[in-house]
C-alpha positions in Angstrom: 0.0 0.0 0.0 1.4 3.4 -1.0 1.8 6.0 1.7 -0.7 8.8 1.6 0.8 12.3 1.4 -0.6 15.7 1.9 1.4 18.9 1.2 1.6 22.1 3.3 2.0 25.6 2.2 5.6 26.3 1.4 7.5 28.6 3.7 10.4 31.0 2.7 12.3 31.4 6.0 13.7 27.9 5.8 14.0 27.5 2.0 15.5 24.2 1.1 15.1 22.9 4.7 12.5 20.3 5.7 11.7 19.4 9.3 10.8 15.7 9.5 8.8 14.6 12.5 8.4 10.8 12.9 5.3 10.1 15.0 3.6 7.1 16.5 0.5 7.7 18.6 1.4 11.3 19.4 -2.0 13.0 19.4 -1.3 14.8 22.7 1.9 16.5 21.4 1.8 16.7 17.6 -0.3 19.9 17.2 2.1 22.0 19.4 5.2 20.5 17.6 3.8 21.3 14.1 2.7 24.8 15.2 6.2 25.5 16.6 8.0 24.3 13.5 5.7 26.1 11.0 5.7 29.2 13.2 9.5 29.3 12.9 9.2 29.4 9.1 10.1 25.8 8.2 8.3 23.3 6.0 7.1 20.4 8.2 6.6 16.7 7.3 5.0 14.4 9.8 5.6 10.7 9.0 2.7 8.9 10.8 4.3 5.5 11.6 1.1 3.4 11.6 -0.5 5.3 14.5 -3.7 4.0 15.9 -4.9 7.4 17.0 -5.5 10.8 15.3 -1.9 11.8 15.0 -2.1 12.2 11.2 -5.4 14.1 11.1 -4.2 16.5 13.8 -0.9 17.1 12.0 -2.6 17.8 8.7 -5.1 20.1 10.3 -2.2 22.2 11.7 -0.6 22.6 8.2 2.0 19.8 8.1 2.6 17.6 5.1 1.7 14.1 6.2 2.9 10.7 5.0 0.9 7.8 6.4 2.6 4.5 6.7 0.2 1.5 6.7 2.2 -0.4 9.3 4.6 0.6 12.2 8.2 0.6 10.8 9.9 2.2 13.8 11.7 5.5 14.0 14.4 4.6 11.5 11.8 3.4 8.9 9.8 6.6 9.3 12.9 8.7 9.0 14.0 7.0 5.8 10.6 7.8 4.4 11.1 11.4 5.4 14.6 11.5 3.8 13.2 10.1 0.5 10.4 12.6 0.6 12.9 15.4 1.1 15.2 14.3 -1.8 12.2 13.7 -4.1 10.9 17.2 -3.4 14.2 19.1 -3.8 15.2 19.8 -0.2 18.9 20.0 0.5 18.7 19.7 4.3 16.5 17.7 6.8 16.1 18.5 10.4 14.9 15.7 12.6 12.5 16.7 15.4 10.8 14.3 17.8 7.0 14.3 18.0 7.0 14.3 21.8 7.7 18.0 22.3 11.2 17.5 23.8 13.1 19.5 21.2 13.1 23.3 21.4 12.3 24.7 17.9 14.4 27.8 18.5 17.5 25.6 18.3 16.8 24.4 14.8 18.6 27.5 13.5 21.6 26.6 15.7 21.8 23.2 13.9 21.5 24.8 10.5 24.2 27.4 11.3 26.5 24.6 12.4 26.3 22.6 9.2 27.1 25.8 7.3 29.8 27.5 9.4 31.6 24.3 10.4 31.0 22.6 7.0 29.3 19.6 8.5 27.3 16.9 6.9 25.4 16.3 10.2 25.0 18.5 13.2 23.7 16.8 16.4 21.9 18.7 19.2 23.6 17.6 22.4 21.8 17.7 25.8 25.2 17.6 27.6 27.0 20.7 26.2 26.3 23.9 28.1 22.6 24.0 28.6 22.3 22.8 32.2 22.3 19.3 33.6 19.8 17.3 31.6 18.3 14.7 34.0 18.7 11.1 33.0 18.5 7.9 35.0 22.0 6.6 35.9 21.8 3.4 33.8 20.6 5.3 30.8 23.3 7.9 31.1 25.9 5.2 31.5 24.7 3.5 28.3 24.8 6.8 26.4 28.4 7.3 27.6 29.4 3.8 26.4 27.8 4.5 23.0 29.7 7.8 22.8 32.9 6.0 23.6 32.4 3.5 20.8 32.0 6.3 18.3 35.0 8.1 19.7 37.1 5.0 19.4 36.9 5.3 15.6 39.0 8.5 15.9 36.8 10.2 13.3 34.1 11.9 15.5 33.6 13.1 19.0 29.9 13.0 19.9 28.7 13.4 23.5 25.0 12.6 22.8 24.8 9.7 20.4 21.1 9.0 21.1 19.9 12.5 20.4 17.2 12.5 17.7 17.6 16.3 17.2 19.8 16.6 14.1 20.4 18.5 10.9 21.5 16.4 7.9 22.4 17.9 4.5 23.5 16.5 1.1 25.4 14.3 0.3 24.7 12.5 3.6 21.0 13.1 3.2 21.0 11.3 -0.2 22.9 8.4 1.3 20.3 8.1 4.2 17.5 8.3 1.7 18.9 5.2 -0.1 19.8 3.2 3.0 18.9 3.8 6.7 18.5 1.3 9.6 15.0 0.8 11.0 15.9 -0.9 14.3 16.1 0.8 17.7 19.1 3.2 18.0 20.0 2.4 14.4 18.6 5.9 13.6 20.8 7.6 16.2 24.0 5.8 17.4 24.5 3.5 14.5 23.9 6.1 11.9 26.5 8.3 13.5 29.0 5.4 13.7 28.7 4.4 10.1 28.7 8.0 8.9 31.9 8.7 10.8 33.6 5.6 9.4 32.7 6.6 5.8 34.2 10.0 6.1 31.2 12.2 6.6 31.8 15.3 8.8 29.9 15.2 12.1 29.7 17.8 14.9 27.5 18.9 17.8 25.9 22.0 19.1 24.5 22.6 22.7 20.7 22.5 22.9 18.1 22.5 25.6 15.7 19.7 25.7 12.4 19.4 27.7 10.8 16.4 29.3 8.4 14.5 27.1 5.3 16.6 26.8 2.8 13.8 26.6 2.2 10.2 25.4 4.6 7.3 26.1 8.2 6.5 25.0 8.5 3.9 22.3 11.4 2.0 23.9 12.4 1.0 27.4 15.6 0.7 29.3 16.2 -2.9 28.4 16.2 -2.0 24.7 18.9 0.6 25.4 21.0 -2.0 27.2 20.6 -4.5 24.4 21.8 -1.8 22.0 24.9 -1.3 24.0 25.7 -5.0 23.6 25.0 -4.6 19.9 27.3 -1.6 19.8 30.3 -3.8 20.9 29.3 -6.4 18.4 29.4 -3.8 15.6 32.7 -2.5 16.9 34.3 -6.0 16.9 32.7 -7.4 13.7 31.7 -4.4 11.6 28.3 -6.0 11.0 25.9 -3.1 10.3 24.3 -1.2 7.5 26.7 0.7 5.2 26.9 4.0 3.3 28.9 5.1 0.3 32.1 6.9 1.3 32.0 10.7 1.2 33.6 11.9 -1.9 36.9 13.7 -1.0 36.3 12.8 2.6 38.6 14.5 5.2 38.8 12.1 8.1 39.8 14.7 10.6 37.1 14.9 13.3 35.7 18.5 13.3 35.4 20.4 16.5 31.9 20.9 18.1 30.2 24.1 16.8 28.6 26.6 19.0 
């Protein structure tokens, strides 16, 4: 079954930039997220990942483009749909924003400034750089640090917040993600960073503030995160993961964090 898409009115403030919001049963939050994104002047695409509630209808009513997936693919599958939509419609940059209201829309411009001024292929919004002490349970914070260490061990990127879903991605990495992107848990965050770094894409971070989830329920629990840490070591030892084409003329020096 083909996805059902509806198009918004194009904005000019963020010309060439598409904000992609993967959403699964987020009727409590999606209206505010779409309003914030469009109010800041960006085109907004909500990828409804097989929701069983009114997420898609609410998003469309508030002016977002909506792609409805007939089944739940997970965040990675929804994002790949968004990346393909962006490349098919001529956008050069995608900003990922979660549907739960955690991401502060004002910081989108910081991500976009970073990819331009630091010449990055991807800028990640970090909760751990200069915007207060983001509260996180000890085991979850430990797991995030382990994942960050795995990426750092490549010698090609230094990322403090590898599970952050607040990111700006531009071509040519956007085109690579549109062609191949993992659908499993944390594949869309940690694993995408690890493979991008290995293939020579330029990654960096900017400090951002993040709020607590504004409603609904998280899609994954702590046990899934711990399992992903074990998977991370398996990937590190065996290299078994998805792959991307190498960046043309890649400079493997890890860029400094922007901002």
